[in-house]
matplotlib code that plots the C-alpha trace (Angstrom):
import matplotlib.pyplot as plt

x = [0.0, 1.2, 2.1, 1.3, 2.6, 1.2, 3.0, 2.9, -0.2, -0.3, -1.9, -2.2, -4.1, -6.9, -5.5, -2.4, -1.0, 0.2, 1.7, 0.8, 2.9, 2.1, 5.0, 4.4, 6.8, 8.3, 6.2, 5.4, 2.2, 2.7, -0.8, -4.4, -5.6, -4.4, -6.5, -6.7, -9.7, -10.5, -12.7, -13.7, -15.1, -18.6, -18.6, -18.2, -14.9, -15.0, -13.0, -10.9, -8.9, -7.8, -5.3, -5.5, -2.5, -3.0, -2.7, -6.3, -7.2, -10.5, -11.3, -14.4, -16.1, -15.1, -11.4, -11.3, -8.8, -7.2, -5.8, -3.5, -2.8, 0.4, 3.0, 6.7, 8.4, 9.6, 5.9, 6.8, 5.3, 1.9, 1.3, -1.6, -0.8, -3.4, -3.7, -6.1, -7.1, -10.2, -11.6, -13.9, -10.7, -9.9, -9.9, -7.7, -6.4, -5.7, -4.2, -5.3, -4.1, -5.2, -7.3, -4.5, -4.9, -2.4, -2.7, -3.7, -2.3, -4.2, -4.8, -6.2, -7.0, -7.6, -9.7]
y = [0.0, 3.5, 5.7, 9.4, 12.3, 15.8, 19.0, 22.7, 23.7, 26.6, 29.9, 32.5, 35.7, 36.0, 36.6, 34.7, 31.5, 28.1, 25.2, 21.7, 18.7, 15.0, 12.6, 9.0, 7.1, 4.0, 4.4, 6.6, 7.8, 5.4, 5.0, 6.0, 9.3, 11.3, 13.8, 16.3, 16.4, 18.7, 18.6, 21.6, 21.3, 20.1, 19.4, 16.4, 15.6, 17.1, 16.6, 19.7, 18.6, 15.5, 14.6, 11.6, 9.6, 11.2, 14.6, 15.7, 17.8, 18.5, 21.2, 21.8, 25.0, 27.0, 26.6, 26.9, 29.5, 29.7, 26.2, 24.1, 20.4, 19.0, 16.3, 16.2, 14.4, 11.4, 11.1, 10.8, 14.1, 15.6, 19.4, 21.7, 25.4, 27.5, 31.2, 33.9, 31.9, 32.9, 31.8, 29.3, 27.4, 26.7, 22.9, 19.8, 18.8, 15.2, 13.6, 10.2, 7.6, 4.1, 4.0, 5.3, 8.5, 10.8, 12.1, 15.5, 19.0, 21.9, 25.1, 28.0, 31.3, 34.3, 37.3]
z = [0.0, -0.9, 2.0, 1.4, 3.4, 3.0, 3.9, 3.3, 5.2, 7.6, 8.5, 5.8, 5.4, 2.9, -0.5, 0.2, -1.3, -0.1, -1.9, -0.6, -1.3, -1.1, -1.2, -2.1, 0.2, -1.4, -4.5, -7.4, -8.9, -11.8, -13.0, -12.1, -10.8, -7.9, -6.0, -3.2, -0.9, 2.0, 5.0, 7.0, 10.6, 10.6, 6.8, 4.7, 2.9, -0.6, -3.7, -4.5, -7.5, -9.4, -12.0, -14.3, -15.4, -18.8, -17.3, -17.3, -14.4, -12.6, -10.1, -8.0, -8.9, -5.9, -6.6, -10.4, -11.5, -8.1, -7.5, -9.7, -9.2, -10.6, -10.0, -10.5, -13.4, -11.4, -10.2, -6.6, -5.4, -5.9, -5.5, -5.0, -5.6, -3.9, -4.7, -3.7, -0.6, 1.3, 4.6, 2.9, 2.0, 5.6, 6.0, 6.5, 3.1, 2.1, -0.9, -2.1, -4.5, -5.1, -2.0, 0.2, 2.2, 3.8, 7.3, 6.1, 6.4, 8.0, 6.0, 7.9, 6.1, 8.3, 7.3]

ax = plt.figure().add_subplot(projection="3d")
ax.plot(x, y, z, "-o")
ax.set_aspect("equal")
plt.show()
């Protein structure tokens, strides 16, 4: 099973940016889709963005134009570049691949 470790979360002011990383320990994102989800307090976990093995990306409506999902060439690390952050983006962010989930990284956006 793939082990995923997220990093890059933190506290940022509204309008700021963060870049999340998800490292696949002992494996690579060789095939299949990878995705970022988030879960805010009291809310269900929601899909934020996904990236297919062919390079097709999907974004949920609220982050389109602000977030970018990508992976490095060795396919060992997944990224989520988040720009123009707002308080609604405050959540725990998780990456997932082939049924495995990371432990999450907290993103807090202050007004």
